[in-house]
C-alpha positions as a printed Julia matrix, in Angstrom:
260×3 Matrix{Float64}:
 33.78  131.47   72.9
 30.27  130.22   73.68
 28.57  129.26   76.91
 28.72  125.62   75.79
 32.5   125.72   76.22
 32.08  126.84   79.83
 29.48  124.19   80.7
 31.97  121.46   81.74
 33.53  123.95   84.16
 30.28  125.02   85.81
 31.12  123.05   88.94
 34.46  124.81   89.33
 32.8   128.22   88.95
 30.12  127.35   91.5
 32.74  126.0    93.9
 34.78  129.21   93.67
 31.85  131.59   94.05
 30.21  129.7    96.91
 33.5   129.23   98.78
 34.38  132.91   98.35
 30.94  134.05   99.51
 30.86  131.69  102.5
 34.4   132.54  103.63
 33.94  136.28  103.15
 30.59  136.38  104.94
 31.69  134.44  108.03
 34.98  136.33  108.19
 33.06  139.6   108.15
 30.93  138.2   111.0
 34.14  137.37  112.9
 33.65  133.62  112.82
 36.97  132.4   111.38
 36.15  128.83  112.39
 33.13  128.82  110.09
 34.84  130.93  107.42
 37.53  128.26  107.05
 34.85  125.78  105.93
 34.17  127.8   102.79
 36.47  125.62  100.69
 34.76  122.43  101.85
 31.27  123.81  101.26
 32.22  125.06   97.8
 33.85  121.73   96.99
 30.75  119.76   97.93
 28.5   121.98   95.82
 30.88  121.87   92.86
 31.17  118.08   92.94
 27.4   117.65   93.0
 27.02  120.16   90.17
 29.65  118.38   88.07
 28.49  114.8    88.63
 24.77  115.36   88.99
 22.36  113.87   91.5
 23.63  111.65   94.3
 22.94  108.02   93.26
 21.2   105.69   95.68
 23.6   102.79   95.14
 26.91  104.12   93.81
 29.03  101.51   92.05
 31.75  103.4    90.2
 34.28  105.61   91.98
 32.99  108.91   90.52
 29.49  108.06   91.77
 30.86  107.9    95.3
 32.28  111.41   95.29
 29.09  113.46   95.88
 28.25  111.57   99.08
 31.87  111.81  100.22
 32.09  115.55   99.59
 28.76  116.28  101.27
 29.66  114.11  104.27
 33.04  115.81  104.65
 31.57  119.31  104.56
 28.75  118.35  106.94
 31.05  116.74  109.5
 33.46  119.67  109.3
 30.58  122.05  109.98
 29.38  119.99  112.95
 32.89  119.94  114.44
 33.32  123.67  113.95
 29.96  124.44  115.56
 30.81  122.14  118.46
 34.08  123.95  118.98
 36.2   120.87  118.22
 38.79  122.64  116.09
 41.96  121.19  117.62
 43.13  118.72  120.2
 42.99  114.96  120.53
 39.22  114.72  120.15
 39.13  116.67  116.89
 42.13  114.76  115.54
 40.52  111.44  116.45
 37.2   112.28  114.8
 38.88  113.6   111.67
 41.18  110.57  111.53
 38.23  108.22  111.83
 36.37  110.12  109.12
 39.38  109.84  106.8
 39.6   106.09  107.39
 35.88  105.82  106.66
 36.45  107.85  103.5
 39.1   105.38  102.38
 36.68  102.51  103.03
 33.96  104.28  101.04
 36.25  104.99   98.07
 37.47  101.38   98.12
 33.93  100.2    97.4
 32.52  100.08  100.94
 33.2    96.35  101.47
 30.78   94.94  104.01
 31.71   91.27  104.33
 34.99   89.65  105.35
 35.92   88.17  101.93
 35.45   91.58  100.28
 37.5    93.22  103.01
 40.32   90.73  102.44
 40.31   91.28   98.67
 40.3    95.04   99.04
 42.79   95.35  101.9
 45.6    96.83   99.81
 43.38   99.35   98.05
 41.58  100.33  101.24
 44.86  100.8   103.13
 46.39  102.8   100.29
 43.4   105.14  100.06
 43.29  105.63  103.82
 47.01  106.46  103.94
 46.59  108.92  101.05
 43.75  110.75  102.79
 45.61  110.89  106.1
 48.76  112.16  104.39
 46.79  114.92  102.68
 45.15  115.96  105.94
 48.62  116.42  107.43
 50.16  118.13  104.39
 47.35  120.58  103.56
 47.8   123.08  106.34
 46.06  125.88  104.49
 44.44  126.88  101.19
 47.68  127.71   99.41
 49.14  124.23   99.83
 45.83  122.82   98.64
 45.7   125.2    95.67
 49.28  124.24   94.77
 48.43  120.52   94.84
 45.17  121.03   92.93
 46.87  123.16   90.26
 49.55  120.51   89.77
 46.91  117.79   89.57
 44.92  119.79   87.05
 48.04  120.22   84.91
 48.94  116.55   85.18
 45.44  115.42   84.25
 45.42  117.77   81.28
 48.65  116.18   80.05
 47.56  112.61   80.78
 43.98  113.02   79.51
 42.46  110.07   81.4
 38.9   109.03   80.69
 36.3   110.21   83.16
 35.4   113.44   84.96
 38.76  113.83   86.71
 39.91  117.0    84.95
 36.65  118.8    85.73
 36.77  117.57   89.33
 40.34  118.8    89.77
 39.14  122.2    88.58
 36.37  122.04   91.21
 38.94  121.44   93.96
 41.11  124.3    92.71
 38.15  126.68   92.49
 36.97  125.76   95.98
 40.32  126.28   97.68
 41.0   129.55   95.84
 37.61  130.89   96.91
 38.07  129.57  100.42
 41.42  131.35  100.72
 39.44  134.45  101.66
 39.05  132.88  105.12
 42.75  133.19  105.92
 46.06  131.35  105.51
 45.57  128.47  107.98
 43.06  125.64  108.34
 41.83  123.87  111.44
 41.24  120.1   111.44
 37.53  120.43  110.47
 38.46  122.66  107.53
 41.09  120.22  106.26
 38.74  117.23  106.35
 36.51  117.91  103.29
 39.46  119.06  101.17
 41.56  116.01  102.05
 38.62  113.76  101.16
 37.82  115.55   97.9
 41.37  116.05   96.67
 42.32  112.51   97.71
 39.42  111.06   95.75
 40.41  112.94   92.6
 44.07  111.99   93.06
 43.13  108.33   93.4
 40.56  108.28   90.62
 42.77  107.68   87.56
 44.87  105.1    89.43
 41.8   103.13   90.47
 40.25  103.41   87.01
 43.31  102.55   84.89
 46.45  102.5    87.0
 49.26  102.72   84.44
 52.6   104.43   85.11
 51.36  107.81   83.92
 48.36  107.66   86.24
 50.64  106.93   89.2
 52.89  109.88   88.35
 49.92  112.22   87.95
 48.36  111.11   91.23
 51.43  110.83   93.45
 53.25  113.9    92.13
 51.28  116.71   93.8
 51.65  115.22   97.27
 55.34  114.47   96.69
 55.86  118.05   95.48
 54.39  119.43   98.72
 56.8   117.3   100.72
 59.81  117.98   98.47
 59.46  121.77   98.27
 60.62  122.45  101.87
 63.65  120.21  101.25
 64.53  122.22   98.13
 64.02  125.42  100.09
 66.78  124.45  102.51
 69.24  124.21   99.61
 68.72  127.75   98.3
 70.53  130.61  100.04
 68.44  133.49   98.76
 65.5   135.5    99.98
 63.53  133.97   97.12
 64.21  130.47   98.42
 60.58  129.6    99.15
 58.98  130.52   95.79
 62.01  129.12   93.98
 61.78  125.81   95.84
 58.06  125.39   95.23
 58.56  126.31   91.56
 61.31  123.71   91.16
 59.13  121.0    92.71
 56.27  121.94   90.39
 58.53  122.04   87.33
 59.9   118.56   88.08
 56.38  117.19   88.37
 55.25  118.76   85.1
 58.41  117.62   83.32
 58.09  114.0    84.4
 54.37  113.95   83.59
 54.95  115.47   80.17
 57.77  113.02   79.36
 55.66  110.04   80.41
 52.63  111.31   78.48
 54.65  111.39   75.25
 55.26  107.66   75.51
 58.29  105.68   74.25
């Protein structure tokens, strides 16, 4: 193995190390609100490292991710410093930021005709980001979704930087797990934006059946796992349920990737 083989994964390594350092440092200083932002900070750094400099006029979806990741981490930090970690105000600001993220990923339409043409895509992206913000209650749900996405992208092999970006998300949330098991609204924001962008990327770029399975599966697995858990009468119900949901996702993705 040479260092050249590790180069495509440099962003994931940076995301993990920075998230771990940030979360561990602020937890040691007894600031759990700031420690929880480790995953978002690591994600932003990893995305910029993977995709390069932030372009002045981004046109393609991958070019929009550095600005999105940096904005999510920055807003999360501002909210945490202001003490807006929960309540209606925090939820409203985070919700507005997620809607703005959907608008940005949809191409940032500025005029009415463009808004009309992109209504479906903009609405779909906004719903995806909002759903993720609700579902990702802590780093382990996010790591589960990111690991499934990474597996699905490896099987589907879409063009573009999506596999490397999924690894960045996974590295960031694993490093950020040092902050603790739960996330406040500001901590969820950058991860929902980053993971949502990577989930949507292959669908926006190509959008065949395999891309839809790869992108929708991780979120569906998070929702399905608790339902499976209620059908197992064993003390191992939770890990068994989450394993079944993951196995179904991988199976369907693998079958679709093999083609007719």
